[in-house]
Steps between C-alpha positions, in 0.01 A plus 500: 500500500267201493138518606271267691129449489346440841144383554336568836174379655357785705225423749261778604391534861131524408267417209479774240843650569642370170425821307689717752795262494509490120500880488783521754713253302545752220669735750776253596837660422728196548390322179291524184153348529438272200177316578231484768214256534254402769439134586234360735658365817245400766179612668457814289865599514699554183877495463674763290770349278756758389799463267787747524819547299796617704877526475695196607686628802546381854203580721273626219231235543499534877465879470209458259333251734531745790346777286207273417445415867469872581198545270179573688257205520774238436513216753761273337745500208653184358762471230365241254767497229821674390669462164776678314389668178 
């Protein structure tokens, strides 16, 4: 079965929450975490950019997005890019 790489921008709900979010990303069961970085966003907030590899199947990306939204200290999750690998 083919795989996709999905890149998400994850916004914390408060400054300094990036470390907790990064730690929680490694516990996501829906996909394999490939890369995580933190980028400055605005007014002391940083966005967490996470790349995941997951099976190409219907609803997989939506399920992953919902899992990310359930992480403590996350205020918003946006899918930035998806590509077949």
